[in-house]
N, C-alpha and C positions, 0 to 999 in steps of 0.2 A: 894382367891381360884383361881388358874390359870387354864385356859381352861376348865371351868365348862361345856361347851358344849360336852366335850369328856367323861364326867362321865356317869355312869348309871343313868337312869331316877329316880331311887329310891333315889339318892342323893338329888334330888330336894325336896323331902319330908323333909329331914334333914335340908336343907337350909330354907325351909318355917318355920320350927319350930324355927330355930335360928333367922331368920329375923322378925318373928312376936312376939315371946314370949321372945326373948333374952335369951333363955336357950336351952339346948339339954339334951335328956334323953339317957343315956347309960345303957343298961340292967345290966351290971355287977357293975356299980357304982351308979346308980340312976340318978337324975336330977341335972345337973350342970347349975346354973343360973349366968348370967353376973352380976358383981358388979356395972358396969356402962354400959350405952348403947354402944354396940360394933360398931366399924367402920369396915364394911365389904366391901372388894373390890373383885369383880368377873371379870375375864377376859374370853373372848369367841372369837373364830375365826369363829363362826357361821356355824360350820359343822352340827349342828342340832339346830332346834328352841327350845328355852327354853319355859317353860310353861308360860301362861299369868299371873298366880299367882306370879311366881318369877319375871317376868319382871315388874309387877305392883309395886313391892316393891323396885325397883332399879331406880337409876338415870342413864340414858344411855349417854355414851360419846364415840363417835367414834374417834379413833386415827388412822390417815392415816400414810403412810410412811413419814419420814421427807424429806425435800427438799435435793437436791444433796449436797449442801454445808454442811448441818447439818449431813448428813449421812457420808460424808467424815471425818468430825470432830470426829464422834463416832468411825468409823473404825480406824482412826489414833490413837485415844486415847487408844483403846483396843489392838492395834498391834504396839508396839514400833518398830521403825526401818523400818516401811513401807515407801517407797519412795512416795513423794507427787504425782508424775506423775502416778505411778501405782495405788495409791488410787483413783485418778480422773478417770482413765480408768476403774477400778473395779466398782466404783459407777455408771458411765455412762452405763456400760454393764448390771449391775443389773437393772437399770431403764428400759433399753430396754427389758430385760427379763420379767419384771413386766407388760409390755404392751401386752405381748402375752397371748393368751387364754390357761392358764396352769392349771393343777389340783391343784398345790400348788406353788404360787409365792414365790420367795426367800424372807426370812425375813432378818432383820438386823443381827441376829445371824449368818445366813448363809453368809452374806457379810463379817463378821468378820472371820468366818471359812475359807472363800476363801482367804482372805488376809493372814492369817496364813499359809495356804497351799502354796501360791505363795512364801512366804519367805522360807519355809521349802524346797521347790523344786528349790530355787534360780532362779526363773523366773523373769527376769529383764524387760520384756515388755509383756503386756497383749495383744498380737496380736491374730489373728483369730485361729492360731494353739494352742496357750496356752489356749485360752478359750475352744476350742473343747476338749483338753486333760484333762481339770480340771472341766468340766461342772458338773460332778457328785457331786461336793462339794456343789453346790448351787441348783441343781435340783435333787430331790430325786426320781422322777418317770421316767422310761425309755421313756414313751410317751412324757413327757415334754422335755426331752433331745432331742429326735428325732425332735420335733416341733421346738425347738430352733436352732438346726443345720440347718433345712430346711429354716426357716423364716429368720434367721440371715445369711444364706448362708455360713455356716462354713464348712471347709474341715475336714472330719474325717479320721484318720489313719486307715488303714485296719488291 
């Protein structure tokens, strides 16, 4: 279940039933029980705290962003034709953005989206102007874009 922290709190009740009894009751269908013990994976970006009851039934594993080399490999594998130099510039810029105090730091998916955008726009160098012009691909909040422009000292076109 992806991004469980973004679900309604009521979903936790359903999760507790699944995680404790290995079954779920659906009003229209009755109770559906697992034939074997289910393997359940929950992801969370910690936008809200999960209940202690759910957390108690889970093994916690924090996955940080990959190092620059691994992220470059991921982006390059997802975006065929991306120049290695541009991939390096993109990953370095995303790392700098992640160091800022943003509402939402760019994810790997946004790095991939940015790479696809650079190819689509035929941008051959990720210079300050190119970063400023395409920042909305990786930063989804206006306040984050403003902070990046200010702190990275990017020039914005009027």
